Backbone bond lengths (Angstrom), bond angles and torsions (degrees), N, CA, C in turn:
res aa  C-N    CA-C-N  psi(-1)  N-CA   C-N-CA  omega(-1)  CA-C   N-CA-C  phi
1 M - - - 1.518 - - 1.546 112.84 -
2 A 1.254 119.21 -29.53 1.434 127.82 174.67 1.467 110.69 -60.05
3 M 1.493 116.26 -40.52 1.469 118.11 -175.49 1.630 107.63 -73.67
4 V 1.327 121.99 -36.06 1.402 131.13 -177.10 1.594 104.01 -62.80
5 F 1.372 115.77 -46.10 1.466 119.59 -179.48 1.501 111.26 -65.15
6 R 1.350 118.72 -39.84 1.497 124.56 179.76 1.523 107.40 -60.49
7 R 1.394 120.08 -51.22 1.344 124.46 179.59 1.508 117.25 -55.21
8 A 1.384 108.81 -43.44 1.499 116.29 178.87 1.531 106.41 -65.83
9 H 1.289 115.70 -40.87 1.513 116.69 -179.65 1.531 113.79 -64.95
10 V 1.261 115.50 -41.22 1.549 124.80 173.70 1.526 107.68 -54.91
11 L 1.305 116.80 -51.68 1.484 122.45 -177.69 1.412 109.27 -63.20
12 I 1.277 121.21 -41.03 1.480 119.57 -179.79 1.509 115.27 -67.70
13 L 1.427 110.88 -34.28 1.461 115.59 175.75 1.552 113.30 -67.66
14 M 1.333 110.54 -37.57 1.524 117.98 176.74 1.479 110.58 -62.40
15 A 1.313 119.53 -46.27 1.476 121.84 176.83 1.431 115.84 -62.24
16 A 1.359 115.62 -37.61 1.455 120.67 176.19 1.470 110.22 -65.70
17 A 1.298 120.86 -37.18 1.454 121.49 -178.61 1.525 110.13 -72.61
18 V 1.336 120.40 -34.16 1.566 123.62 168.99 1.386 110.20 -59.05
19 L 1.388 116.59 -49.12 1.480 117.59 -179.00 1.464 117.92 -62.77
20 V 1.397 117.82 -43.44 1.362 119.89 174.95 1.611 115.84 -62.61
21 G 1.382 111.47 -37.68 1.524 117.84 175.08 1.475 107.96 -63.01
22 A 1.323 122.33 -35.56 1.453 122.35 178.03 1.518 112.59 -71.71
23 L 1.182 117.12 -38.40 1.550 123.70 177.87 1.519 109.76 -63.85
24 I 1.303 115.61 -46.86 1.483 115.75 -171.82 1.546 116.20 -93.74
25 G 1.379 114.70 -5.40 1.442 118.07 176.84 1.422 108.25 102.42
26 L 1.302 118.95 152.21 1.468 127.53 -176.55 1.523 106.65 -99.71
27 P 1.317 124.55 153.42 1.386 123.85 175.87 1.417 115.83 -53.76
28 G 1.320 119.05 136.30 1.630 119.96 179.56 1.490 108.08 91.69
29 R 1.262 118.28 -11.10 1.548 120.94 -179.87 1.439 105.93 -132.31
30 T 1.377 118.82 108.59 1.513 123.43 177.54 1.508 107.52 -87.00
31 A 1.284 119.75 117.36 1.509 126.12 175.75 1.505 110.21 -57.00
32 S 1.340 116.95 -39.91 1.510 114.81 -172.77 1.518 114.67 -90.44
33 A 1.353 118.14 -8.92 1.440 119.19 179.86 1.506 112.84 -70.00
34 A 1.258 108.58 118.21 1.585 111.16 -179.54 1.552 111.38 -101.87
35 G 1.274 112.24 132.61 1.433 118.69 -176.44 1.509 110.98 -85.46
36 S 1.374 118.05 168.75 1.342 121.48 -175.55 1.500 114.33 -116.93
37 L 1.376 121.41 155.37 1.418 116.42 -179.86 1.670 109.58 -72.10
38 D 1.329 116.60 -16.90 1.486 120.51 171.23 1.470 110.49 -59.47
39 E 1.294 122.67 -29.00 1.441 124.93 -179.87 1.556 120.37 -85.69
40 V 1.374 114.07 -9.29 1.384 119.71 -178.87 1.563 114.34 -92.16
41 T 1.269 114.46 156.62 1.462 121.95 176.11 1.527 107.87 -109.28
42 I 1.410 124.55 126.41 1.479 126.23 -178.02 1.485 98.27 -114.27
43 S 1.286 114.56 130.92 1.485 123.30 168.57 1.444 114.71 -136.70
44 G 1.300 114.02 169.40 1.517 123.35 176.38 1.564 114.45 53.97
45 A 1.231 118.50 28.27 1.466 123.39 -178.48 1.528 111.25 -65.14
46 W 1.319 123.02 134.53 1.434 123.57 172.62 1.556 108.39 -157.19
47 A 1.259 118.71 154.02 1.429 131.14 172.86 1.502 114.81 -111.18
48 R 1.266 115.00 141.84 1.511 119.27 -177.32 1.392 107.66 -79.16
49 P 1.356 125.18 138.88 1.387 126.59 172.07 1.493 116.49 -67.95
50 A 1.448 115.12 141.50 1.424 114.34 -179.26 1.511 103.23 -166.15
51 R 1.382 118.38 168.67 1.395 123.83 -175.57 1.562 108.17 -95.01
52 A 1.348 108.95 157.90 1.505 121.55 -179.48 1.630 100.93 -53.79
53 G 1.361 111.35 144.30 1.504 119.62 -178.55 1.521 114.67 84.58
54 E 1.377 118.77 -25.84 1.383 118.73 -177.27 1.610 109.22 -91.31
55 N 1.258 119.86 -174.15 1.386 127.73 -179.04 1.556 111.30 -110.74
56 S 1.335 112.90 150.42 1.440 117.70 -179.27 1.555 106.58 -141.75
57 A 1.314 118.47 -178.65 1.487 121.61 177.53 1.430 109.43 -145.18
58 I 1.408 114.78 155.92 1.496 119.29 176.13 1.448 105.63 -120.02
59 Y 1.357 114.43 148.94 1.450 124.45 -175.65 1.524 109.31 -131.92
60 M 1.213 113.03 149.19 1.609 119.88 178.31 1.520 109.00 -167.40
61 T 1.370 108.52 178.01 1.506 117.60 174.34 1.554 102.13 -124.59
62 I 1.309 108.88 133.96 1.457 118.25 -174.99 1.575 103.82 -121.71
63 A 1.348 117.48 113.85 1.438 123.48 174.68 1.537 114.65 -101.03
64 N 1.240 125.30 131.07 1.506 126.31 -175.64 1.508 103.12 -120.00
65 P 1.412 118.64 98.51 1.499 122.54 175.46 1.482 110.33 -86.72
66 G 1.454 118.20 -6.78 1.413 117.55 -176.93 1.424 119.36 -77.11
67 P 1.360 119.01 172.50 1.420 120.83 -177.59 1.531 126.10 -76.61
68 G 1.445 104.71 -4.44 1.511 110.68 -177.56 1.574 109.40 -131.03
69 D 1.290 117.98 153.43 1.438 123.64 -176.95 1.582 103.40 -68.19
70 V 1.360 114.36 147.84 1.492 122.34 176.77 1.470 105.36 -114.27
71 E 1.355 118.57 118.48 1.556 123.62 174.86 1.460 112.09 -101.83
72 L 1.291 112.07 106.42 1.566 117.96 174.52 1.560 107.22 -72.41
73 V 1.267 117.60 124.09 1.461 120.87 -171.33 1.645 109.74 -120.31
74 H 1.326 120.12 -16.27 1.483 116.18 -176.68 1.652 105.37 -153.36
75 V 1.210 112.94 151.60 1.478 119.90 175.47 1.544 106.43 -136.48
76 E 1.305 117.24 137.10 1.442 125.24 174.74 1.579 115.87 -128.72
77 T 1.288 118.74 145.88 1.441 120.97 166.59 1.490 108.73 -156.97
78 D 1.349 117.53 146.07 1.383 120.16 172.68 1.460 113.50 -73.58
79 A 1.285 125.02 -11.32 1.407 129.56 -179.65 1.571 114.42 -71.43
80 A 1.284 116.54 -16.33 1.466 124.65 -172.33 1.489 116.44 -135.48
81 E 1.220 121.19 152.57 1.486 126.23 171.54 1.557 113.00 -63.48
82 I 1.384 109.17 -43.61 1.434 116.96 -178.83 1.531 110.35 -139.61
83 A 1.301 115.90 136.84 1.580 121.39 174.27 1.522 105.04 -122.82
84 E 1.239 119.31 127.62 1.445 131.25 -179.89 1.616 116.01 -135.26
85 I 1.328 111.37 156.52 1.527 116.26 173.07 1.464 102.28 -91.66
86 H 1.410 113.48 131.02 1.403 120.04 -179.19 1.520 111.96 -129.73
87 E 1.265 122.53 164.02 1.442 131.15 171.94 1.522 105.09 -136.44
88 T 1.396 106.20 135.91 1.520 117.00 167.06 1.388 110.04 -93.25
89 V 1.416 117.55 130.28 1.326 121.66 -179.16 1.583 109.80 -127.29
90 L 1.290 113.25 141.17 1.530 117.83 175.92 1.529 107.87 -98.50
91 E 1.341 109.28 120.43 1.529 115.65 -173.84 1.602 102.36 -111.75
92 V 1.190 106.47 127.86 1.559 122.07 176.86 1.470 113.66 -104.15
93 E 1.296 116.01 122.90 1.510 119.41 171.41 1.471 112.72 -130.77
94 V 1.281 112.17 162.88 1.565 123.86 173.40 1.560 107.93 -103.87
95 V 1.343 114.47 109.00 1.448 120.05 -179.40 1.598 110.57 -120.17
96 D 1.314 111.87 120.05 1.551 111.58 -176.31 1.565 110.61 56.85
97 G 1.209 123.44 35.13 1.456 128.82 173.91 1.595 105.66 78.11
98 R 1.269 126.52 12.31 1.442 123.77 175.45 1.552 108.78 -119.87
99 F 1.225 114.61 150.01 1.446 125.07 176.31 1.439 108.00 -80.69
100 T 1.433 117.44 128.02 1.391 119.59 172.45 1.526 109.18 -123.96
101 Q 1.327 116.71 150.93 1.487 124.58 -176.23 1.573 109.05 -125.03
102 E 1.168 114.55 133.52 1.461 118.99 177.14 1.550 107.95 -139.61
103 M 1.368 115.47 140.54 1.390 117.30 176.34 1.428 108.28 -97.98
104 H 1.423 123.52 134.03 1.465 128.98 179.72 1.462 111.12 -129.19
105 M 1.296 119.94 146.03 1.367 128.32 177.25 1.541 110.44 -95.81
106 H 1.224 122.37 129.71 1.432 118.39 177.50 1.568 110.33 -123.41
107 H 1.241 123.22 135.59 1.352 128.90 176.78 1.618 108.91 -74.03
108 M 1.269 112.01 134.43 1.464 120.62 -179.47 1.545 109.61 -113.26
109 H 1.261 115.95 130.04 1.458 117.05 176.87 1.601 118.35 -71.66
110 S 1.390 113.00 -22.06 1.349 110.69 168.60 1.656 104.28 -161.98
111 L 1.352 113.10 168.87 1.465 116.41 -177.98 1.548 106.27 -134.10
112 V 1.252 121.50 122.22 1.423 128.18 -175.30 1.477 109.38 -95.35
113 V 1.219 116.48 125.22 1.562 122.00 171.61 1.667 103.99 -108.58
114 P 1.316 107.63 103.45 1.526 114.39 -176.15 1.549 113.46 -57.40
115 A 1.235 113.93 159.43 1.543 118.36 179.84 1.479 103.05 -67.96
116 G 1.327 117.73 136.24 1.430 125.31 173.75 1.410 113.96 77.56
117 E 1.337 121.06 11.28 1.516 121.45 -177.70 1.523 110.50 -129.67
118 T 1.346 111.75 175.84 1.499 118.72 -171.74 1.563 101.18 -129.72
119 V 1.355 115.19 138.72 1.396 120.54 175.42 1.561 107.36 -125.80
120 R 1.331 112.65 133.63 1.478 123.06 -173.66 1.530 108.05 -102.60
121 L 1.333 117.79 123.98 1.508 119.40 165.58 1.456 108.38 -94.43
122 Q 1.253 123.01 115.46 1.502 120.69 -172.49 1.664 101.49 -145.87
123 P 1.442 111.45 159.81 1.417 120.25 170.50 1.507 115.97 -43.44
124 G 1.295 119.00 129.51 1.478 117.16 178.27 1.434 112.59 86.69
125 G 1.265 119.16 4.56 1.552 121.90 -178.60 1.533 112.46 -146.37
126 L 1.287 119.75 -134.83 1.387 124.55 176.62 1.547 109.55 -69.35
127 H 1.353 114.22 141.83 1.536 116.39 175.09 1.536 107.88 -163.86
128 L 1.334 111.14 169.30 1.655 118.51 175.79 1.583 99.94 -100.12
129 M 1.303 115.86 117.02 1.467 122.34 179.23 1.474 110.97 -85.12
130 L 1.320 118.22 132.16 1.492 117.54 -176.59 1.662 96.23 -116.54
131 I 1.324 114.92 119.04 1.398 119.50 -177.51 1.445 111.66 -113.80
132 G 1.352 117.80 129.82 1.445 119.72 -179.95 1.511 113.75 75.94
133 L 1.289 115.83 59.19 1.507 117.02 -175.21 1.520 108.47 -60.27
134 K 1.360 110.79 139.62 1.447 118.88 177.46 1.492 116.83 -88.50
135 Q 1.324 116.60 -10.65 1.458 130.78 -178.60 1.470 112.55 -144.30
136 D 1.199 117.28 162.03 1.552 123.21 165.96 1.461 107.55 -63.33
137 L 1.240 118.97 135.76 1.562 121.45 165.43 1.587 107.94 -104.80
138 E 1.338 113.32 106.96 1.571 113.69 -171.87 1.536 99.99 -111.31
139 E 1.314 112.02 150.24 1.469 120.44 176.51 1.535 112.02 -58.43
140 G 1.380 112.57 134.12 1.420 117.31 -173.84 1.576 115.39 102.00
141 Q 1.308 115.63 -25.84 1.506 120.25 174.91 1.451 109.48 -76.12
142 T 1.407 116.41 175.58 1.416 124.02 176.26 1.549 104.62 -134.48
143 I 1.341 114.32 156.76 1.503 119.91 172.90 1.480 107.22 -133.71
144 L 1.297 122.98 145.38 1.431 130.22 170.60 1.545 110.76 -80.53
145 V 1.273 119.40 136.33 1.437 128.13 -176.36 1.496 107.44 -134.43
146 R 1.213 123.92 134.72 1.513 129.97 176.35 1.481 107.83 -113.62
147 L 1.270 115.87 127.77 1.496 122.06 174.22 1.485 107.46 -112.19
148 M 1.325 116.24 138.49 1.478 123.93 175.33 1.535 113.57 -126.93
149 A 1.409 107.13 139.91 1.526 114.93 -175.88 1.433 110.78 -105.91
150 A 1.281 120.17 165.17 1.481 128.92 179.88 1.536 110.20 -61.58
151 D 1.254 119.42 -27.49 1.419 124.66 176.07 1.511 118.29 -78.99
152 G 1.421 115.52 -7.17 1.377 121.92 -179.80 1.566 116.76 102.78
153 S 1.307 109.64 -17.80 1.476 114.90 -174.12 1.617 107.05 -72.97
154 E 1.331 114.62 149.55 1.452 120.58 179.59 1.520 110.57 -128.12
155 R 1.294 114.97 159.65 1.500 118.46 174.08 1.486 103.96 -140.92
156 E 1.390 116.58 134.88 1.374 118.47 173.90 1.596 108.47 -107.37
157 L 1.362 116.44 136.64 1.431 119.76 -176.60 1.575 110.94 -125.38
158 T 1.252 115.19 142.65 1.444 121.54 167.25 1.362 110.13 -94.44
159 V 1.364 120.45 111.58 1.443 128.68 -174.83 1.386 116.52 -106.82
160 P 1.390 120.56 114.05 1.404 123.50 179.78 1.566 114.05 -64.70
161 V 1.324 119.43 140.61 1.499 122.43 172.95 1.589 103.85 -84.99
162 S 1.279 115.55 127.83 1.438 122.76 -178.20 1.523 114.06 -155.24
163 Q 1.359 117.60 167.34 1.486 121.49 174.91 1.530 108.30 -88.81
164 G 1.356 123.31 1.88 1.402 123.97 171.12 1.503 110.02 -178.02
165 E 1.310 119.84 -177.36 1.444 120.16 179.92 1.464 113.65 -55.81
166 P 1.352 112.44 131.61 1.515 118.93 -178.64 1.633 106.83 -62.16
167 R 1.307 112.87 143.00 1.425 119.20 176.49 1.613 109.36 -94.22
168 G 1.358 116.01 134.12 1.470 124.01 172.79 1.464 104.64 80.16
């Protein structure tokens, strides 16, 4: 009985050590280090065409080669009343014994681009939502968009209006 108790005690201590390690961060990855938008590479940005008064979305790829996570917290553009970070989620339910699927968009308060990783904003997933366009967005035009990170860094982008990711 004493041997079983010791094994359980050792397993509990090992689990506690793993949990503490996860909470304080692992070597080589600093939990408190905030990355900057100056360190990320943004490519393939494009905005979907739409008429004034309607909504649109902006898509892009954000690569973060830096040592700290970059947390995108705010988006601004003069092209829309509101610009927000959104995620499209497929929700599956059982209604009257049948599976139903619905796509829903959810506002996100921030978007983290982890150190050393790439995040794609694409149709059907993460995107920057433009609500209440102040002007028509026509293919071939560009709009200015400003991204802001939790560390206070900002990045201004010139985003082409297109039916898909620009080539070349």
